[in-house]
PDBQT receptor file of N, H, CA, C and O in Angstrom, charges set to zero:
ATOM      1  N   UNK A   1      10.798 100.499  65.800  1.00  0.00    +0.000 N 
ATOM      2  CA  UNK A   1      11.291  99.842  64.171  1.00  0.00    +0.000 C 
ATOM      3  C   UNK A   1      10.310 100.258  63.602  1.00  0.00    +0.000 C 
ATOM      4  O   UNK A   1      10.397 101.096  62.705  1.00  0.00    +0.000 OA
ATOM      5  N   UNK A   2       8.527  99.460  64.250  1.00  0.00    +0.000 N 
ATOM      6  H   UNK A   2       8.457  98.779  64.978  1.00  0.00    +0.000 HD
ATOM      7  CA  UNK A   2       7.581  99.446  63.552  1.00  0.00    +0.000 C 
ATOM      8  C   UNK A   2       7.003 100.695  62.679  1.00  0.00    +0.000 C 
ATOM      9  O   UNK A   2       6.671 100.731  61.494  1.00  0.00    +0.000 OA
ATOM     10  N   UNK A   3       7.001 101.888  63.864  1.00  0.00    +0.000 N 
ATOM     11  H   UNK A   3       7.270 101.858  64.826  1.00  0.00    +0.000 HD
ATOM     12  CA  UNK A   3       6.452 102.787  63.542  1.00  0.00    +0.000 C 
ATOM     13  C   UNK A   3       7.359 103.596  62.350  1.00  0.00    +0.000 C 
ATOM     14  O   UNK A   3       6.878 104.292  61.456  1.00  0.00    +0.000 OA
ATOM     15  N   UNK A   4       8.568 103.360  62.542  1.00  0.00    +0.000 N 
ATOM     16  H   UNK A   4       8.959 102.795  63.268  1.00  0.00    +0.000 HD
ATOM     17  CA  UNK A   4       9.435 104.042  61.498  1.00  0.00    +0.000 C 
ATOM     18  C   UNK A   4       9.034 103.415  60.178  1.00  0.00    +0.000 C 
ATOM     19  O   UNK A   4       8.878 104.001  59.106  1.00  0.00    +0.000 OA
ATOM     20  N   UNK A   5       8.903 102.190  60.425  1.00  0.00    +0.000 N 
ATOM     21  H   UNK A   5       9.030 101.714  61.295  1.00  0.00    +0.000 HD
ATOM     22  CA  UNK A   5       8.927 101.374  59.038  1.00  0.00    +0.000 C 
ATOM     23  C   UNK A   5       7.131 101.733  58.461  1.00  0.00    +0.000 C 
ATOM     24  O   UNK A   5       7.140 102.312  57.375  1.00  0.00    +0.000 OA
ATOM     25  N   UNK A   6       6.229 101.569  58.818  1.00  0.00    +0.000 N 
ATOM     26  H   UNK A   6       6.222 101.098  59.700  1.00  0.00    +0.000 HD
ATOM     27  CA  UNK A   6       5.012 102.241  58.689  1.00  0.00    +0.000 C 
ATOM     28  C   UNK A   6       5.212 103.815  57.987  1.00  0.00    +0.000 C 
ATOM     29  O   UNK A   6       4.907 103.951  56.802  1.00  0.00    +0.000 OA
ATOM     30  N   UNK A   7       5.566 104.603  58.514  1.00  0.00    +0.000 N 
ATOM     31  H   UNK A   7       5.814 104.492  59.476  1.00  0.00    +0.000 HD
ATOM     32  CA  UNK A   7       5.960 106.064  58.153  1.00  0.00    +0.000 C 
ATOM     33  C   UNK A   7       6.404 106.389  56.574  1.00  0.00    +0.000 C 
ATOM     34  O   UNK A   7       6.042 107.139  55.668  1.00  0.00    +0.000 OA
ATOM     35  N   UNK A   8       7.504 105.264  56.828  1.00  0.00    +0.000 N 
ATOM     36  H   UNK A   8       7.798 104.654  57.564  1.00  0.00    +0.000 HD
ATOM     37  CA  UNK A   8       8.429 104.865  55.086  1.00  0.00    +0.000 C 
ATOM     38  C   UNK A   8       7.222 104.467  54.259  1.00  0.00    +0.000 C 
ATOM     39  O   UNK A   8       6.764 105.228  53.406  1.00  0.00    +0.000 OA
ATOM     40  N   UNK A   9       6.656 103.147  54.540  1.00  0.00    +0.000 N 
ATOM     41  H   UNK A   9       7.028 102.529  55.233  1.00  0.00    +0.000 HD
ATOM     42  CA  UNK A   9       5.372 102.669  53.472  1.00  0.00    +0.000 C 
ATOM     43  C   UNK A   9       4.682 103.861  53.584  1.00  0.00    +0.000 C 
ATOM     44  O   UNK A   9       4.811 104.449  52.510  1.00  0.00    +0.000 OA
ATOM     45  N   UNK A  10       3.879 104.635  54.509  1.00  0.00    +0.000 N 
ATOM     46  H   UNK A  10       3.775 104.157  55.381  1.00  0.00    +0.000 HD
ATOM     47  CA  UNK A  10       2.935 105.400  54.060  1.00  0.00    +0.000 C 
ATOM     48  C   UNK A  10       3.485 106.367  53.283  1.00  0.00    +0.000 C 
ATOM     49  O   UNK A  10       2.602 106.761  52.521  1.00  0.00    +0.000 OA
ATOM     50  N   UNK A  11       4.688 107.050  53.062  1.00  0.00    +0.000 N 
ATOM     51  H   UNK A  11       5.405 106.729  53.681  1.00  0.00    +0.000 HD
ATOM     52  CA  UNK A  11       5.310 107.772  52.445  1.00  0.00    +0.000 C 
ATOM     53  C   UNK A  11       5.476 107.311  51.257  1.00  0.00    +0.000 C 
ATOM     54  O   UNK A  11       4.879 107.891  50.349  1.00  0.00    +0.000 OA
ATOM     55  N   UNK A  12       6.344 106.124  50.931  1.00  0.00    +0.000 N 
ATOM     56  H   UNK A  12       6.829 105.653  51.668  1.00  0.00    +0.000 HD
ATOM     57  CA  UNK A  12       5.766 105.450  49.432  1.00  0.00    +0.000 C 
ATOM     58  C   UNK A  12       5.281 105.401  49.065  1.00  0.00    +0.000 C 
ATOM     59  O   UNK A  12       5.459 105.726  47.891  1.00  0.00    +0.000 OA
ATOM     60  N   UNK A  13       3.876 104.906  49.498  1.00  0.00    +0.000 N 
ATOM     61  H   UNK A  13       3.731 104.642  50.452  1.00  0.00    +0.000 HD
ATOM     62  CA  UNK A  13       2.530 104.908  48.953  1.00  0.00    +0.000 C 
ATOM     63  C   UNK A  13       1.998 106.312  48.497  1.00  0.00    +0.000 C 
ATOM     64  O   UNK A  13       1.120 106.363  47.636  1.00  0.00    +0.000 OA
ATOM     65  N   UNK A  14       2.356 107.105  48.887  1.00  0.00    +0.000 N 
ATOM     66  H   UNK A  14       3.070 107.064  49.586  1.00  0.00    +0.000 HD
ATOM     67  CA  UNK A  14       2.147 108.348  48.348  1.00  0.00    +0.000 C 
ATOM     68  C   UNK A  14       2.870 108.803  47.039  1.00  0.00    +0.000 C 
ATOM     69  O   UNK A  14       2.451 109.368  46.028  1.00  0.00    +0.000 OA
ATOM     70  N   UNK A  15       4.096 108.360  47.412  1.00  0.00    +0.000 N 
ATOM     71  H   UNK A  15       4.436 107.901  48.233  1.00  0.00    +0.000 HD
ATOM     72  CA  UNK A  15       4.578 108.864  46.134  1.00  0.00    +0.000 C 
ATOM     73  C   UNK A  15       4.340 108.184  45.003  1.00  0.00    +0.000 C 
ATOM     74  O   UNK A  15       4.611 108.655  43.898  1.00  0.00    +0.000 OA
ATOM     75  N   UNK A  16       3.787 106.962  45.186  1.00  0.00    +0.000 N 
ATOM     76  H   UNK A  16       3.566 106.579  46.083  1.00  0.00    +0.000 HD
ATOM     77  CA  UNK A  16       3.314 105.779  44.159  1.00  0.00    +0.000 C 
ATOM     78  C   UNK A  16       2.121 106.499  43.968  1.00  0.00    +0.000 C 
ATOM     79  O   UNK A  16       2.138 106.639  42.745  1.00  0.00    +0.000 OA
ATOM     80  N   UNK A  17       1.267 106.956  44.301  1.00  0.00    +0.000 N 
ATOM     81  H   UNK A  17       1.253 106.843  45.295  1.00  0.00    +0.000 HD
ATOM     82  CA  UNK A  17      -0.177 107.279  43.713  1.00  0.00    +0.000 C 
ATOM     83  C   UNK A  17       0.167 108.644  43.108  1.00  0.00    +0.000 C 
ATOM     84  O   UNK A  17      -0.505 109.205  42.242  1.00  0.00    +0.000 OA
ATOM     85  N   UNK A  18       1.048 109.012  43.544  1.00  0.00    +0.000 N 
ATOM     86  H   UNK A  18       1.593 108.556  44.247  1.00  0.00    +0.000 HD
ATOM     87  CA  UNK A  18       1.350 110.540  42.742  1.00  0.00    +0.000 C 
ATOM     88  C   UNK A  18       2.160 110.633  41.351  1.00  0.00    +0.000 C 
ATOM     89  O   UNK A  18       1.861 111.460  40.490  1.00  0.00    +0.000 OA
ATOM     90  N   UNK A  19       3.149 109.764  41.220  1.00  0.00    +0.000 N 
ATOM     91  H   UNK A  19       3.392 109.092  41.920  1.00  0.00    +0.000 HD
ATOM     92  CA  UNK A  19       3.496 109.005  39.943  1.00  0.00    +0.000 C 
ATOM     93  C   UNK A  19       2.854 108.439  39.117  1.00  0.00    +0.000 C 
ATOM     94  O   UNK A  19       2.922 108.721  37.920  1.00  0.00    +0.000 OA
ATOM     95  N   UNK A  20       1.963 107.353  39.700  1.00  0.00    +0.000 N 
ATOM     96  H   UNK A  20       1.909 107.123  40.672  1.00  0.00    +0.000 HD
ATOM     97  CA  UNK A  20       0.772 107.423  39.130  1.00  0.00    +0.000 C 
ATOM     98  C   UNK A  20      -0.451 108.125  38.545  1.00  0.00    +0.000 C 
ATOM     99  O   UNK A  20      -1.184 107.660  37.672  1.00  0.00    +0.000 OA
ATOM    100  N   UNK A  21      -0.576 109.386  39.186  1.00  0.00    +0.000 N 
ATOM    101  H   UNK A  21       0.020 109.763  39.895  1.00  0.00    +0.000 HD
ATOM    102  CA  UNK A  21      -1.409 110.206  38.495  1.00  0.00    +0.000 C 
ATOM    103  C   UNK A  21      -0.786 110.936  37.236  1.00  0.00    +0.000 C 
ATOM    104  O   UNK A  21      -1.441 111.322  36.269  1.00  0.00    +0.000 OA
ATOM    105  N   UNK A  22       0.561 111.063  37.396  1.00  0.00    +0.000 N 
ATOM    106  H   UNK A  22       1.093 110.750  38.182  1.00  0.00    +0.000 HD
ATOM    107  CA  UNK A  22       1.291 112.156  36.772  1.00  0.00    +0.000 C 
ATOM    108  C   UNK A  22       1.863 111.028  35.494  1.00  0.00    +0.000 C 
ATOM    109  O   UNK A  22       2.253 111.606  34.479  1.00  0.00    +0.000 OA
ATOM    110  N   UNK A  23       1.924 109.768  35.477  1.00  0.00    +0.000 N 
ATOM    111  H   UNK A  23       1.608 109.299  36.302  1.00  0.00    +0.000 HD
ATOM    112  CA  UNK A  23       2.105 109.250  34.262  1.00  0.00    +0.000 C 
ATOM    113  C   UNK A  23       0.684 109.044  33.932  1.00  0.00    +0.000 C 
ATOM    114  O   UNK A  23       0.926 108.606  32.807  1.00  0.00    +0.000 OA
ATOM    115  N   UNK A  24      -0.736 108.998  34.003  1.00  0.00    +0.000 N 
ATOM    116  H   UNK A  24      -0.933 109.353  34.917  1.00  0.00    +0.000 HD
ATOM    117  CA  UNK A  24      -1.712 109.267  33.735  1.00  0.00    +0.000 C 
ATOM    118  C   UNK A  24      -2.265 110.658  32.991  1.00  0.00    +0.000 C 
ATOM    119  O   UNK A  24      -3.163 110.726  32.152  1.00  0.00    +0.000 OA
ATOM    120  N   UNK A  25      -1.441 111.779  33.559  1.00  0.00    +0.000 N 
ATOM    121  H   UNK A  25      -0.712 111.724  34.240  1.00  0.00    +0.000 HD
ATOM    122  CA  UNK A  25      -1.772 112.731  32.780  1.00  0.00    +0.000 C 
ATOM    123  C   UNK A  25      -0.185 113.249  31.672  1.00  0.00    +0.000 C 
ATOM    124  O   UNK A  25       0.149 114.328  31.181  1.00  0.00    +0.000 OA
ATOM    125  N   UNK A  26       0.311 112.151  31.660  1.00  0.00    +0.000 N 
ATOM    126  H   UNK A  26       0.040 111.275  32.058  1.00  0.00    +0.000 HD
ATOM    127  CA  UNK A  26       1.956 112.450  30.732  1.00  0.00    +0.000 C 
ATOM    128  C   UNK A  26       0.805 111.469  29.240  1.00  0.00    +0.000 C 
ATOM    129  O   UNK A  26       0.802 111.980  28.120  1.00  0.00    +0.000 OA
ATOM    130  N   UNK A  27       0.118 110.377  29.448  1.00  0.00    +0.000 N 
ATOM    131  H   UNK A  27       0.121 109.962  30.358  1.00  0.00    +0.000 HD
ATOM    132  CA  UNK A  27      -0.204 109.335  28.742  1.00  0.00    +0.000 C 
ATOM    133  C   UNK A  27      -1.490 110.279  27.629  1.00  0.00    +0.000 C 
ATOM    134  O   UNK A  27      -1.821 110.061  26.463  1.00  0.00    +0.000 OA
ATOM    135  N   UNK A  28      -1.878 111.180  28.464  1.00  0.00    +0.000 N 
ATOM    136  H   UNK A  28      -1.609 111.357  29.410  1.00  0.00    +0.000 HD
ATOM    137  CA  UNK A  28      -2.962 112.009  28.036  1.00  0.00    +0.000 C 
ATOM    138  C   UNK A  28      -2.622 113.522  27.564  1.00  0.00    +0.000 C 
ATOM    139  O   UNK A  28      -3.368 114.466  27.824  1.00  0.00    +0.000 OA
ATOM    140  N   UNK A  29      -1.562 113.630  26.933  1.00  0.00    +0.000 N 
ATOM    141  H   UNK A  29      -0.955 112.864  26.722  1.00  0.00    +0.000 HD
ATOM    142  CA  UNK A  29      -1.128 115.171  27.030  1.00  0.00    +0.000 C 
ATOM    143  C   UNK A  29      -1.636 115.346  25.433  1.00  0.00    +0.000 C 
ATOM    144  O   UNK A  29      -1.742 114.408  24.644  1.00  0.00    +0.000 OA
ATOM    145  N   UNK A  30      -2.005 117.148  25.054  1.00  0.00    +0.000 N 
ATOM    146  H   UNK A  30      -1.918 117.911  25.695  1.00  0.00    +0.000 HD
ATOM    147  CA  UNK A  30      -2.381 117.138  23.798  1.00  0.00    +0.000 C 
ATOM    148  C   UNK A  30      -0.992 116.914  22.853  1.00  0.00    +0.000 C 
ATOM    149  O   UNK A  30      -0.951 116.550  21.678  1.00  0.00    +0.000 OA
ATOM    150  N   UNK A  31      -0.186 117.159  23.503  1.00  0.00    +0.000 N 
ATOM    151  H   UNK A  31      -0.220 117.456  24.458  1.00  0.00    +0.000 HD
ATOM    152  CA  UNK A  31       0.644 117.311  22.413  1.00  0.00    +0.000 C 
ATOM    153  C   UNK A  31       1.798 116.357  22.410  1.00  0.00    +0.000 C 
ATOM    154  O   UNK A  31       2.671 116.482  23.269  1.00  0.00    +0.000 OA
ATOM    155  N   UNK A  32       1.853 115.587  21.673  1.00  0.00    +0.000 N 
ATOM    156  H   UNK A  32       1.145 115.485  20.976  1.00  0.00    +0.000 HD
ATOM    157  CA  UNK A  32       2.973 114.219  22.228  1.00  0.00    +0.000 C 
ATOM    158  C   UNK A  32       4.184 114.712  21.514  1.00  0.00    +0.000 C 
ATOM    159  O   UNK A  32       5.092 113.889  21.634  1.00  0.00    +0.000 OA
ATOM    160  N   UNK A  33       4.468 115.570  20.937  1.00  0.00    +0.000 N 
ATOM    161  H   UNK A  33       3.730 116.238  20.839  1.00  0.00    +0.000 HD
ATOM    162  CA  UNK A  33       5.845 115.550  21.151  1.00  0.00    +0.000 C 
ATOM    163  C   UNK A  33       6.427 116.225  22.316  1.00  0.00    +0.000 C 
ATOM    164  O   UNK A  33       7.612 116.153  22.639  1.00  0.00    +0.000 OA
ATOM    165  N   UNK A  34       5.457 116.927  22.961  1.00  0.00    +0.000 N 
ATOM    166  H   UNK A  34       4.494 116.986  22.698  1.00  0.00    +0.000 HD
ATOM    167  CA  UNK A  34       6.332 117.667  24.647  1.00  0.00    +0.000 C 
ATOM    168  C   UNK A  34       5.965 116.640  25.741  1.00  0.00    +0.000 C 
ATOM    169  O   UNK A  34       4.960 116.547  26.446  1.00  0.00    +0.000 OA
ATOM    170  N   UNK A  35       7.459 115.652  25.639  1.00  0.00    +0.000 N 
ATOM    171  H   UNK A  35       8.276 115.727  25.066  1.00  0.00    +0.000 HD
ATOM    172  CA  UNK A  35       7.637 114.486  26.496  1.00  0.00    +0.000 C 
ATOM    173  C   UNK A  35       8.747 115.167  27.624  1.00  0.00    +0.000 C 
ATOM    174  O   UNK A  35       9.758 115.798  27.317  1.00  0.00    +0.000 OA
ATOM    175  N   UNK A  36       8.326 114.896  28.845  1.00  0.00    +0.000 N 
ATOM    176  H   UNK A  36       7.504 114.383  29.094  1.00  0.00    +0.000 HD
ATOM    177  CA  UNK A  36       8.593 115.534  30.237  1.00  0.00    +0.000 C 
ATOM    178  C   UNK A  36      10.000 114.590  30.394  1.00  0.00    +0.000 C 
ATOM    179  O   UNK A  36      10.222 113.525  29.818  1.00  0.00    +0.000 OA
ATOM    180  N   UNK A  37      10.850 115.284  31.316  1.00  0.00    +0.000 N 
ATOM    181  H   UNK A  37      10.670 116.149  31.784  1.00  0.00    +0.000 HD
ATOM    182  CA  UNK A  37      11.869 114.386  31.878  1.00  0.00    +0.000 C 
ATOM    183  C   UNK A  37      11.651 113.339  32.429  1.00  0.00    +0.000 C 
ATOM    184  O   UNK A  37      12.300 112.423  31.925  1.00  0.00    +0.000 OA
ATOM    185  N   UNK A  38      10.902 112.992  33.403  1.00  0.00    +0.000 N 
ATOM    186  H   UNK A  38      10.375 113.736  33.812  1.00  0.00    +0.000 HD
ATOM    187  CA  UNK A  38      10.657 112.205  34.204  1.00  0.00    +0.000 C 
ATOM    188  C   UNK A  38      10.203 111.384  34.035  1.00  0.00    +0.000 C 
ATOM    189  O   UNK A  38       9.142 111.450  33.413  1.00  0.00    +0.000 OA
ATOM    190  N   UNK A  39      10.789 109.866  34.547  1.00  0.00    +0.000 N 
ATOM    191  H   UNK A  39      11.650 109.812  35.052  1.00  0.00    +0.000 HD
ATOM    192  CA  UNK A  39      10.752 108.824  34.407  1.00  0.00    +0.000 C 
ATOM    193  C   UNK A  39       9.648 108.123  34.942  1.00  0.00    +0.000 C 
ATOM    194  O   UNK A  39       9.963 107.073  35.502  1.00  0.00    +0.000 OA
ATOM    195  N   UNK A  40       8.297 108.434  34.930  1.00  0.00    +0.000 N 
ATOM    196  H   UNK A  40       8.041 109.287  34.476  1.00  0.00    +0.000 HD
ATOM    197  CA  UNK A  40       7.358 107.888  36.189  1.00  0.00    +0.000 C 
ATOM    198  C   UNK A  40       6.833 105.999  36.184  1.00  0.00    +0.000 C 
ATOM    199  O   UNK A  40       6.284 105.340  37.067  1.00  0.00    +0.000 OA
ATOM    200  N   UNK A  41       7.177 105.710  35.159  1.00  0.00    +0.000 N 
ATOM    201  H   UNK A  41       7.623 106.245  34.441  1.00  0.00    +0.000 HD
ATOM    202  CA  UNK A  41       7.369 104.345  35.251  1.00  0.00    +0.000 C 
ATOM    203  C   UNK A  41       8.177 104.086  36.600  1.00  0.00    +0.000 C 
ATOM    204  O   UNK A  41       7.692 103.730  37.674  1.00  0.00    +0.000 OA
ATOM    205  N   UNK A  42       9.241 104.289  36.369  1.00  0.00    +0.000 N 
ATOM    206  H   UNK A  42       9.635 104.578  35.496  1.00  0.00    +0.000 HD
ATOM    207  CA  UNK A  42      10.522 103.825  37.592  1.00  0.00    +0.000 C 
ATOM    208  C   UNK A  42      10.238 104.524  38.556  1.00  0.00    +0.000 C 
ATOM    209  O   UNK A  42      10.711 104.166  39.635  1.00  0.00    +0.000 OA
ATOM    210  N   UNK A  43       9.532 105.532  38.529  1.00  0.00    +0.000 N 
ATOM    211  H   UNK A  43       9.148 105.823  37.653  1.00  0.00    +0.000 HD
ATOM    212  CA  UNK A  43       9.276 106.008  39.790  1.00  0.00    +0.000 C 
ATOM    213  C   UNK A  43       8.151 105.087  40.527  1.00  0.00    +0.000 C 
ATOM    214  O   UNK A  43       8.280 104.657  41.673  1.00  0.00    +0.000 OA
ATOM    215  N   UNK A  44       7.519 104.956  40.053  1.00  0.00    +0.000 N 
ATOM    216  H   UNK A  44       7.415 105.305  39.121  1.00  0.00    +0.000 HD
ATOM    217  CA  UNK A  44       6.056 103.957  40.517  1.00  0.00    +0.000 C 
ATOM    218  C   UNK A  44       7.036 102.620  40.869  1.00  0.00    +0.000 C 
ATOM    219  O   UNK A  44       7.143 102.219  42.028  1.00  0.00    +0.000 OA
ATOM    220  N   UNK A  45       7.585 102.119  39.985  1.00  0.00    +0.000 N 
ATOM    221  H   UNK A  45       7.499 102.444  39.043  1.00  0.00    +0.000 HD
ATOM    222  CA  UNK A  45       8.174 100.800  40.408  1.00  0.00    +0.000 C 
ATOM    223  C   UNK A  45       8.949 100.966  42.021  1.00  0.00    +0.000 C 
ATOM    224  O   UNK A  45       8.511 100.485  43.066  1.00  0.00    +0.000 OA
ATOM    225  N   UNK A  46      10.059 101.690  41.877  1.00  0.00    +0.000 N 
ATOM    226  H   UNK A  46      10.414 102.081  41.028  1.00  0.00    +0.000 HD
ATOM    227  CA  UNK A  46      10.640 101.826  42.973  1.00  0.00    +0.000 C 
ATOM    228  C   UNK A  46      10.082 102.257  44.266  1.00  0.00    +0.000 C 
ATOM    229  O   UNK A  46      10.622 101.980  45.337  1.00  0.00    +0.000 OA
ATOM    230  N   UNK A  47       8.582 103.197  44.114  1.00  0.00    +0.000 N 
ATOM    231  H   UNK A  47       8.143 103.422  43.244  1.00  0.00    +0.000 HD
ATOM    232  CA  UNK A  47       8.072 103.264  45.380  1.00  0.00    +0.000 C 
ATOM    233  C   UNK A  47       7.304 102.143  45.780  1.00  0.00    +0.000 C 
ATOM    234  O   UNK A  47       7.266 101.832  46.970  1.00  0.00    +0.000 OA
ATOM    235  N   UNK A  48       6.488 101.292  44.640  1.00  0.00    +0.000 N 
ATOM    236  H   UNK A  48       6.519 101.544  43.673  1.00  0.00    +0.000 HD
ATOM    237  CA  UNK A  48       5.828 100.365  45.321  1.00  0.00    +0.000 C 
ATOM    238  C   UNK A  48       7.027  99.020  46.067  1.00  0.00    +0.000 C 
ATOM    239  O   UNK A  48       6.600  98.142  46.816  1.00  0.00    +0.000 OA
ATOM    240  N   UNK A  49       8.277  99.115  45.724  1.00  0.00    +0.000 N 
ATOM    241  H   UNK A  49       8.624  99.829  45.115  1.00  0.00    +0.000 HD
ATOM    242  CA  UNK A  49       8.847  98.143  45.983  1.00  0.00    +0.000 C 
ATOM    243  C   UNK A  49       9.237  98.269  47.626  1.00  0.00    +0.000 C 
ATOM    244  O   UNK A  49       9.338  97.486  48.570  1.00  0.00    +0.000 OA
ATOM    245  N   UNK A  50       9.420  99.953  47.368  1.00  0.00    +0.000 N 
ATOM    246  H   UNK A  50       9.338 100.589  46.601  1.00  0.00    +0.000 HD
ATOM    247  CA  UNK A  50       9.770 100.349  48.332  1.00  0.00    +0.000 C 
ATOM    248  C   UNK A  50       8.681 100.015  49.984  1.00  0.00    +0.000 C 
ATOM    249  O   UNK A  50       8.930  99.586  51.111  1.00  0.00    +0.000 OA
ATOM    250  N   UNK A  51       7.738 100.394  49.425  1.00  0.00    +0.000 N 
ATOM    251  H   UNK A  51       7.536 100.743  48.510  1.00  0.00    +0.000 HD
ATOM    252  CA  UNK A  51       6.093 100.257  50.044  1.00  0.00    +0.000 C 
ATOM    253  C   UNK A  51       6.097  98.712  50.819  1.00  0.00    +0.000 C 
ATOM    254  O   UNK A  51       5.746  98.507  51.981  1.00  0.00    +0.000 OA
ATOM    255  N   UNK A  52       6.574  97.742  49.883  1.00  0.00    +0.000 N 
ATOM    256  H   UNK A  52       6.860  97.909  48.939  1.00  0.00    +0.000 HD
ATOM    257  CA  UNK A  52       6.390  96.467  49.942  1.00  0.00    +0.000 C 
ATOM    258  C   UNK A  52       7.461  95.918  51.145  1.00  0.00    +0.000 C 
ATOM    259  O   UNK A  52       7.211  95.145  52.070  1.00  0.00    +0.000 OA
ATOM    260  N   UNK A  53       8.768  96.607  50.798  1.00  0.00    +0.000 N 
ATOM    261  H   UNK A  53       8.971  97.235  50.047  1.00  0.00    +0.000 HD
ATOM    262  CA  UNK A  53       9.610  95.770  51.902  1.00  0.00    +0.000 C 
ATOM    263  C   UNK A  53       9.214  96.471  52.968  1.00  0.00    +0.000 C 
ATOM    264  O   UNK A  53       8.816  95.652  53.796  1.00  0.00    +0.000 OA
ATOM    265  N   UNK A  54       9.079  97.942  53.524  1.00  0.00    +0.000 N 
ATOM    266  H   UNK A  54       9.402  98.607  52.850  1.00  0.00    +0.000 HD
ATOM    267  CA  UNK A  54       8.569  98.550  54.514  1.00  0.00    +0.000 C 
ATOM    268  C   UNK A  54       7.465  98.158  55.025  1.00  0.00    +0.000 C 
ATOM    269  O   UNK A  54       7.380  98.376  56.234  1.00  0.00    +0.000 OA
ATOM    270  N   UNK A  55       6.311  97.501  54.394  1.00  0.00    +0.000 N 
ATOM    271  H   UNK A  55       6.380  97.325  53.412  1.00  0.00    +0.000 HD
ATOM    272  CA  UNK A  55       5.298  97.064  55.242  1.00  0.00    +0.000 C 
ATOM    273  C   UNK A  55       5.549  95.534  55.784  1.00  0.00    +0.000 C 
ATOM    274  O   UNK A  55       4.866  94.946  56.623  1.00  0.00    +0.000 OA
ATOM    275  N   UNK A  56       6.828  94.985  55.013  1.00  0.00    +0.000 N 
ATOM    276  H   UNK A  56       7.382  95.462  54.331  1.00  0.00    +0.000 HD
ATOM    277  CA  UNK A  56       7.195  93.594  55.302  1.00  0.00    +0.000 C 
ATOM    278  C   UNK A  56       8.143  93.150  56.759  1.00  0.00    +0.000 C 
ATOM    279  O   UNK A  56       8.089  92.322  57.668  1.00  0.00    +0.000 OA
ATOM    280  N   UNK A  57       9.015  94.287  56.304  1.00  0.00    +0.000 N 
ATOM    281  H   UNK A  57       9.059  94.960  55.565  1.00  0.00    +0.000 HD
ATOM    282  CA  UNK A  57       9.857  94.700  57.804  1.00  0.00    +0.000 C 
ATOM    283  C   UNK A  57       8.939  95.163  59.257  1.00  0.00    +0.000 C 
ATOM    284  O   UNK A  57       9.108  94.765  60.409  1.00  0.00    +0.000 OA
ATOM    285  N   UNK A  58       7.757  96.309  58.634  1.00  0.00    +0.000 N 
ATOM    286  H   UNK A  58       7.620  96.633  57.698  1.00  0.00    +0.000 HD
ATOM    287  CA  UNK A  58       6.673  96.557  59.899  1.00  0.00    +0.000 C 
ATOM    288  C   UNK A  58       6.217  95.639  60.565  1.00  0.00    +0.000 C 
ATOM    289  O   UNK A  58       5.998  95.635  61.776  1.00  0.00    +0.000 OA
ATOM    290  N   UNK A  59       6.029  94.702  59.701  1.00  0.00    +0.000 N 
ATOM    291  H   UNK A  59       6.207  94.706  58.717  1.00  0.00    +0.000 HD
ATOM    292  CA  UNK A  59       4.787  93.443  59.901  1.00  0.00    +0.000 C 
ATOM    293  C   UNK A  59       5.535  92.250  60.739  1.00  0.00    +0.000 C 
ATOM    294  O   UNK A  59       4.978  91.472  61.513  1.00  0.00    +0.000 OA
ATOM    295  N   UNK A  60       6.962  92.287  60.397  1.00  0.00    +0.000 N 
ATOM    296  H   UNK A  60       7.415  92.918  59.768  1.00  0.00    +0.000 HD
ATOM    297  CA  UNK A  60       7.772  91.139  61.210  1.00  0.00    +0.000 C 
ATOM    298  C   UNK A  60       8.574  91.979  62.627  1.00  0.00    +0.000 C 
ATOM    299  O   UNK A  60       9.084  91.521  63.650  1.00  0.00    +0.000 OA
ATOM    300  N   UNK A  61       8.480  92.736  62.354  1.00  0.00    +0.000 N 
ATOM    301  H   UNK A  61       8.066  93.108  61.523  1.00  0.00    +0.000 HD
ATOM    302  CA  UNK A  61       9.275  93.583  63.763  1.00  0.00    +0.000 C 
ATOM    303  C   UNK A  61      10.439  93.902  64.136  1.00  0.00    +0.000 C 
ATOM    304  O   UNK A  61      10.913  94.169  65.240  1.00  0.00    +0.000 OA
ATOM    305  N   UNK A  62      11.088  93.822  62.539  1.00  0.00    +0.000 N 
ATOM    306  H   UNK A  62      10.703  93.605  61.642  1.00  0.00    +0.000 HD
ATOM    307  CA  UNK A  62      12.822  93.597  62.232  1.00  0.00    +0.000 C 
ATOM    308  C   UNK A  62      13.166  95.338  62.707  1.00  0.00    +0.000 C 
ATOM    309  O   UNK A  62      14.318  95.770  62.678  1.00  0.00    +0.000 OA
TER     310      UNK A  62
């Protein structure tokens, strides 16, 4: 179970970094009227929450 939790944590951390970079790119766009449809802030929040929970599970060994 620990290995699975660490793998999930790594995947979620990767998703978090990707969403963070996408949000920075969206914030620096040239045309402010070309808004994307992806809620990157929500993706970041959910990814970091899943990362923290997975790390907690991995450390407790449950």
